[in-house]
C-alpha positions as CSV (number, residue, x, y, z in Angstrom):
1,M,-22.2,13.5,82.9
2,F,-20.4,13.9,79.6
3,D,-18.8,10.5,79.9
4,R,-22.2,8.9,80.4
5,I,-23.7,10.6,77.3
6,Y,-20.7,9.6,75.3
7,Q,-21.0,6.0,76.4
8,I,-24.7,5.9,75.5
9,G,-23.9,7.3,72.1
10,Y,-21.1,4.9,71.6
11,N,-23.2,1.9,72.6
12,Y,-26.0,3.1,70.2
13,L,-23.6,3.4,67.2
14,E,-21.9,0.1,68.0
15,S,-25.3,-1.7,68.0
16,K,-26.2,-0.1,64.7
17,I,-22.9,-1.2,63.2
18,N,-23.6,-4.7,64.4
19,E,-27.1,-4.7,62.9
20,L,-25.6,-3.7,59.5
21,K,-23.0,-6.4,59.8
22,I,-25.7,-9.0,60.4
23,K,-27.9,-7.8,57.6
24,R,-25.0,-7.6,55.2
25,G,-23.7,-11.0,56.3
26,I,-26.6,-12.7,54.4
27,H,-25.1,-11.6,51.1
28,M,-21.4,-11.6,52.1
29,G,-20.6,-15.0,50.7
30,I,-21.3,-14.0,47.1
31,A,-19.9,-10.6,47.4
32,T,-16.7,-11.9,49.0
33,R,-16.0,-14.3,46.1
34,K,-16.5,-11.6,43.6
35,E,-14.4,-9.1,45.5
36,E,-11.6,-11.8,45.8
37,E,-11.7,-12.4,42.0
38,I,-11.5,-8.7,41.3
39,S,-8.7,-8.2,43.9
40,M,-6.7,-11.0,42.4
41,K,-7.1,-9.6,38.9
42,L,-6.0,-6.2,40.1
43,F,-3.1,-7.7,41.9
44,V,-1.9,-9.4,38.7
45,V,-2.3,-6.2,36.7
46,L,-0.4,-4.1,39.3
47,T,2.3,-6.8,39.5
48,R,2.8,-6.8,35.7
49,T,2.8,-3.0,35.7
50,L,5.4,-2.9,38.4
51,D,7.6,-5.4,36.5
52,A,7.3,-3.3,33.3
53,I,8.2,-0.1,35.1
54,K,11.1,-1.9,36.8
55,K,12.5,-3.2,33.5
56,S,12.1,0.3,31.9
57,V,14.0,1.9,34.8
58,E,16.8,-0.7,34.6
59,K,17.1,-0.2,30.9
60,D,17.2,3.6,31.4
61,I,19.9,3.3,34.1
62,R,22.0,1.0,31.8
63,S,21.6,3.5,28.9
64,Y,23.4,6.1,31.0
65,G,26.1,3.7,32.0
66,L,25.2,3.9,35.7
67,N,25.1,0.2,36.2
């Protein structure tokens, strides 16, 4: 009995998720491009930050004569 109720609930939620995907899919093309641009900019910023931290750590290590 519990398995049947669980399955009905699961199927209902799955259908609602699919409905939302279809509704959102109409606007996905524009949103995806904007999200990709933001993601790329964030990636560049994070990469530059990582490089700056790496250089700072390497400089600090050299200052203690550990390298």
